[in-house]
C-alpha positions in Angstrom: -5.6 -39.7 131.6 -2.9 -42.0 130.0 -1.7 -40.1 126.8 -2.2 -42.7 124.1 0.5 -42.1 121.8 3.8 -40.1 121.4 5.9 -38.9 118.6 5.1 -38.8 114.8 4.6 -41.5 112.4 6.3 -41.5 109.0 4.4 -40.2 106.3 4.5 -43.8 104.6 3.1 -45.1 107.5 0.4 -43.2 107.3 -0.6 -43.7 103.6 -0.4 -47.5 104.5 -3.0 -47.4 107.5 -5.0 -45.0 105.1 -5.6 -47.7 102.4 -5.8 -50.3 104.9 -9.0 -48.1 106.2 -10.0 -46.8 102.8 -10.5 -50.8 101.6 -12.2 -51.8 105.0 -14.4 -48.7 104.2 -14.7 -49.4 100.7 -14.8 -53.4 100.2 -18.3 -53.4 98.9 -21.3 -51.2 98.7 -23.3 -53.3 100.9 -20.1 -53.2 103.4 -20.3 -49.2 103.6 -24.1 -49.3 103.7 -24.1 -51.2 106.9 -20.5 -50.4 108.4 -21.9 -46.6 109.9 -24.9 -48.1 111.2 -23.3 -51.3 113.1 -20.7 -48.7 114.5 -23.3 -46.5 115.6 -25.1 -49.5 117.1 -22.2 -50.9 118.7 -20.6 -47.3 120.3 -24.2 -46.6 121.6 -24.3 -49.7 123.5 -20.8 -49.1 124.5 -21.5 -45.8 126.0 -24.7 -46.8 127.8 -23.3 -50.1 129.4 -20.2 -48.3 130.6 -22.4 -45.3 132.1 -24.8 -47.8 133.6 -21.3 -49.4 135.0 -19.5 -46.0 136.4 -22.2 -44.0 137.2 -25.5 -45.8 138.0 -25.7 -43.3 141.1 -25.5 -40.1 139.3 -28.0 -38.0 139.6 -27.6 -37.0 135.6 -27.4 -40.3 134.6 -30.7 -40.0 132.8 -29.6 -37.3 130.6 -26.2 -39.0 130.2 -27.9 -42.2 129.1 -29.8 -39.9 126.2 -26.6 -38.4 125.2 -25.1 -42.0 124.8 -28.1 -42.8 122.7 -27.4 -39.4 120.5 -23.9 -40.5 119.9 -24.1 -43.6 118.6 -27.6 -42.5 116.4 -25.0 -39.7 115.1 -22.2 -42.0 114.4 -24.8 -44.3 112.1 -25.4 -40.8 109.9 -22.2 -39.9 109.8 -21.5 -41.4 106.1 -24.5 -40.3 104.6 -24.9 -37.0 107.0 -21.4 -35.9 108.0 -22.2 -32.8 109.4 -25.5 -33.7 111.1 -23.7 -36.4 112.8 -20.8 -34.6 113.6 -22.7 -32.0 115.5 -24.5 -34.8 117.4 -21.2 -36.4 118.2 -19.8 -33.2 119.5 -23.0 -32.1 121.7 -22.9 -36.0 123.3 -19.4 -34.9 124.6 -20.2 -32.0 125.5 -23.7 -32.4 127.4 -21.5 -35.4 129.4 -18.8 -33.2 130.1 -21.3 -30.7 131.9 -23.2 -33.2 133.5 -20.7 -35.8 134.4 -17.5 -34.2 134.2 -15.8 -37.0 132.0 -17.2 -38.2 128.7 -17.2 -42.0 128.2 -14.9 -43.5 125.9 -17.6 -44.1 123.1 -17.8 -40.6 122.5 -14.1 -40.0 122.2 -14.0 -42.8 119.6 -17.0 -41.4 117.9 -15.2 -38.1 117.3 -12.2 -40.0 115.9 -14.6 -41.7 113.7 -16.1 -38.3 112.5 -12.6 -36.6 112.1 -12.1 -39.5 109.6 -15.6 -39.2 108.0 -15.4 -35.7 107.7 -12.0 -35.9 105.6 -13.0 -39.0 103.6 -16.4 -38.4 102.6 -17.4 -34.5 103.5 -16.7 -31.5 101.2 -14.7 -28.7 101.9 -17.8 -26.8 103.5 -18.4 -29.6 105.3 -15.2 -30.3 107.0 -14.8 -26.4 107.8 -18.0 -26.8 109.6 -17.4 -30.1 111.3 -13.8 -29.7 112.5 -14.8 -26.8 114.5 -17.8 -28.6 116.4 -15.5 -31.0 117.4 -12.6 -28.4 118.8 -15.5 -26.9 120.5 -16.5 -29.9 122.1 -13.3 -30.7 123.3 -12.5 -27.6 124.8 -15.7 -27.8 126.8 -14.1 -31.2 128.0 -11.0 -29.3 128.9 -12.3 -26.4 130.6 -14.8 -28.7 132.9 -11.9 -30.7 134.0 -9.5 -28.1 134.5 -11.8 -25.8 136.4 -12.6 -29.2 138.4 -8.9 -29.7 139.2 -9.0 -33.4 137.8 -6.5 -33.1 134.9 -4.3 -30.8 133.5 -4.9 -28.6 130.4 -2.2 -30.5 128.1 -3.8 -33.8 128.9 -7.3 -33.0 128.1 -6.1 -31.1 124.9 -3.8 -33.6 123.3 -6.7 -35.8 122.2 -6.9 -33.0 119.3 -4.0 -34.7 117.9 -6.1 -38.0 117.3 -8.8 -35.5 115.6 -6.0 -34.6 113.5 -4.5 -38.2 112.6 -7.8 -39.5 111.8 -8.5 -36.5 109.4 -5.3 -37.0 108.0 -6.1 -40.8 107.3 -9.2 -39.6 105.9 -7.6 -37.4 103.6 -4.9 -39.6 102.3 -7.8 -42.1 101.7 -9.8 -40.1 99.7 -6.6 -38.9 97.5 -6.2 -43.0 96.8 -9.8 -43.1 96.0 -9.6 -40.7 93.4 -6.6 -42.1 92.0 -8.1 -45.4 91.7 -11.2 -43.6 89.9 -8.6 -41.5 87.7 -6.6 -44.8 86.5 -10.0 -46.7 86.1 -11.5 -43.7 83.7 -7.9 -44.0 81.7 -8.3 -47.5 81.2 -12.2 -47.6 80.1 -11.0 -44.4 77.7 -8.4 -46.7 76.3 -10.4 -49.7 76.0 -13.2 -47.4 74.2 -10.2 -46.3 72.3 -9.0 -49.5 71.5 -12.6 -50.8 70.4 -13.0 -47.7 68.1 -9.5 -48.5 66.0 -11.0 -51.9 65.6 -14.2 -50.7 64.4 -12.3 -48.5 61.9 -10.0 -51.1 60.7 -13.0 -53.6 60.7 -14.8 -50.7 58.2 -11.4 -50.1 56.0 -11.6 -53.7 55.4 -15.1 -53.8 54.3 -14.4 -50.9 51.9 -11.6 -53.0 50.5 -13.5 -56.4 50.3 -16.1 -54.4 48.3 -13.5 -52.7 46.2 -12.2 -56.1 45.3 -15.9 -57.6 44.8 -16.4 -54.5 42.6 -13.8 -55.1 40.2 -14.2 -58.9 40.0 -17.9 -58.4 39.5 -18.4 -55.4 37.5 -15.4 -56.3 34.9 -16.8 -60.4 34.5 -20.6 -59.2 34.0 -20.2 -56.2 31.7 -18.0 -58.2 29.2 -21.1 -60.8 29.8 -23.6 -58.2 29.0 -21.3 -56.7 25.7 -21.3 -60.0 24.1 -25.0 -61.1 25.1 -26.0 -57.9 23.7 -24.0 -58.4 20.2 -25.0 -62.2 20.1 -29.2 -60.9 20.3 -28.2 -58.6 17.4 -26.7 -61.1 15.2 -29.2 -64.0 16.1 -31.6 -63.3 13.5 -29.2 -62.2 10.7 -26.3 -64.4 11.3 -27.0 -67.4 13.4 -23.8 -69.0 13.0 -21.9 -66.0 14.5 -23.7 -66.2 17.8 -21.5 -69.5 18.6 -18.4 -67.3 19.3 -20.4 -65.0 21.4 -21.8 -67.4 23.8 -18.5 -69.1 24.1 -17.1 -65.8 25.7 -19.9 -65.4 27.7 -19.1 -68.6 29.5 -15.5 -68.0 29.5 -15.6 -64.7 31.5 -18.3 -66.1 33.6 -16.0 -69.2 34.5 -13.3 -67.0 35.1 -15.5 -64.4 37.3 -16.7 -67.4 39.3 -12.8 -68.6 39.7 -12.2 -65.1 41.0 -15.0 -65.0 43.5 -14.0 -68.4 44.7 -10.5 -67.3 45.4 -11.2 -64.0 47.3 -13.9 -65.7 49.4 -11.4 -68.4 50.4 -8.6 -66.3 51.5 -11.6 -64.4 53.6 -12.8 -67.4 55.0 -9.2 -68.6 55.8 -8.5 -65.3 57.6 -12.1 -65.5 60.0 -11.5 -68.8 60.6 -7.9 -68.4 62.0 -6.1 -67.0 59.6 -3.6 -69.9 59.1 -0.5 -68.7 57.5 0.7 -72.0 56.1 -2.3 -71.6 53.5 -0.3 -68.6 51.7 2.4 -70.7 50.9 1.4 -73.1 48.5 0.6 -70.2 45.6 3.8 -68.8 46.0 5.5 -71.9 45.8 3.3 -72.8 42.8 5.0 -70.0 41.3 8.5 -71.7 41.8 9.6 -69.5 44.6 11.0 -71.4 47.8 9.2 -70.8 51.0 10.7 -70.8 54.4 7.7 -70.1 57.3 8.9 -69.9 60.9 6.7 -69.2 63.7 7.6 -68.7 67.5 5.2 -68.0 70.2 1.8 -68.4 70.6 -0.8 -66.3 68.3 -3.4 -64.1 70.2 -6.7 -64.4 71.1 -7.6 -61.4 69.1 -9.0 -62.3 66.0 -8.5 -58.8 64.5 -4.6 -59.3 65.7 -4.5 -62.8 63.7 -6.1 -61.2 60.7 -3.9 -58.4 60.3 -1.0 -60.4 60.9 -2.4 -62.8 57.7 -2.7 -59.8 55.7 0.4 -58.1 56.2 2.2 -61.7 55.0 -0.2 -62.5 52.4 0.3 -58.9 50.4 4.3 -59.2 51.1 4.4 -62.4 49.6 1.6 -61.7 46.7 4.5 -58.5 45.9 7.2 -61.1 46.0 5.6 -62.7 43.5 4.1 -60.3 41.0 7.5 -58.0 41.2 10.5 -59.0 42.8 11.7 -62.1 40.0 12.8 -63.6 43.6 14.1 -67.4 43.7 13.5 -67.5 47.7 11.6 -65.8 50.5 11.2 -66.4 53.9 8.6 -65.5 56.2 9.1 -65.3 60.3 6.4 -64.3 62.6 7.1 -64.0 66.3 4.6 -63.8 69.2 5.5 -61.9 71.9 3.4 -61.1 75.1 4.2 -57.1 74.3 4.5 -57.0 70.6 4.2 -59.2 67.5 6.6 -59.0 65.1 6.3 -59.9 61.3 9.3 -59.8 58.7 8.7 -61.3 55.0 12.4 -61.4 53.2 13.0 -61.9 49.6 16.1 -62.1 47.2 14.8 -60.3 44.3 15.2 -57.3 42.3 13.4 -54.8 44.5 11.0 -53.2 42.1 11.8 -54.8 39.1 8.5 -54.3 37.5 6.9 -51.2 37.8 3.1 -52.1 37.3 1.8 -51.7 41.1 -0.3 -48.9 42.4 1.5 -48.7 45.8 -1.9 -49.5 47.4 -0.8 -52.6 48.9 1.7 -51.0 50.9 -0.9 -48.6 52.0 -3.2 -51.2 52.9 -0.4 -53.0 55.1 0.5 -49.7 57.0 -3.3 -48.9 57.3 -4.0 -52.3 59.2 -1.1 -51.8 61.2 -1.4 -48.4 62.0 -5.1 -49.2 63.2 -4.1 -51.1 66.3 -1.2 -48.8 67.1 1.5 -50.6 65.3 3.7 -49.9 62.0 5.1 -51.4 58.9 8.6 -50.6 57.3 9.4 -52.1 53.6 11.7 -51.3 51.1 14.8 -52.7 49.9 17.4 -54.6 52.5 20.5 -53.3 53.6 21.9 -56.7 54.0 21.8 -58.3 50.7 19.7 -58.1 47.6 16.2 -58.4 47.9 13.1 -56.7 49.7 12.3 -56.6 52.9 8.7 -55.8 54.8 8.8 -55.6 58.8 6.0 -54.9 60.8 5.4 -54.4 64.9 2.1 -54.6 66.2 1.8 -53.9 69.9 -0.5 -56.9 72.1 -3.6 -55.2 73.1 -3.0 -53.8 76.9 0.7 -53.3 76.1 2.6 -50.4 75.5 3.2 -49.7 71.4 6.2 -50.7 69.3 9.1 -48.8 68.1 9.9 -48.6 64.2 12.1 -51.4 63.3 15.4 -51.1 62.3 18.7 -52.8 62.6 21.0 -55.3 60.2 18.3 -56.0 58.0 16.4 -52.9 57.5 14.7 -51.4 54.7 15.9 -48.7 53.0 13.5 -46.6 50.7 10.1 -48.0 49.5 9.1 -49.7 46.2 5.4 -49.3 44.9 3.5 -52.6 44.6 
């Protein structure tokens, strides 16, 4: 026999070859389902053809042909029954070694494939039982050829190196498959977490909407109920006093309808794309000059766009209510990995103290639900207030807390 290879291969080359092998074996379920039966059919046919060509007059040709067929059938079983397939290959090799002296090449190829399959798909117990079978078959070949003087011990034992290399390839392919599965499971877990966080953010937003609706409706309806009851009491005794009560009911109803219209209008804007330009008109109507600068392309994620809208809305509301500002600036930067939102004004931070601080809390909760954060407080580069938010784009790393020349120092309640 000629020695098929010499020298050792680098670990990187082994790993690259293992990846190629694993990709070839695992490209699709259909391929892996039919690859081994096809390989078994091919090796069985090659073995039979080789025997008919080289040993047509041999007295043990019949048993050898049976062994070649068993070899092919065993290869077809390797994927689902690695141990049984390895046993069949080992018996075929041993039978041909005893009857013919030298097994055909198809049995050698089957043994290499068995060694690879045991490492790639078999359990530890299967491998511990299967590899000794291949070693025993190789020993039978070695004893037969050495005793017959047809070859040296070295040349009949070195094929074990082939089996070892195939086993290493199978093991490396197995490790790579495990890493791929772990990465896929990790990605799935991150996606589940992201969906969960979005559900939490949606639940919090629903809670806020319910609270706002409750405030508007309960206040307006309560006043109307009180006025209606008072009108009913004075209707019989003093009809002339009913007019003012009815006027109060009408005024209260119109005010409640107006509040609901403004609230639903804001919700509709946010849900339809959250156009930040719609927030500037009421601020300018209050006498504050507002500049809006947007760079980049807004994300497709509606939750992200809505959070940006809410943060800018709340920041501008605080400017109108508390800052006594003459100028405000809104800057939104849409980048591949992160969205930056900054709202600045030149007013007196905390000029009024009627706020509850819930506005800032709401902004932070919305940002944190998407993995971001919000910093708000007095500007360090001049008078006024600064709100800065950083929101990581889904699928990328989170943002660091904002800092820099325009950073905020101290939080003012709104």
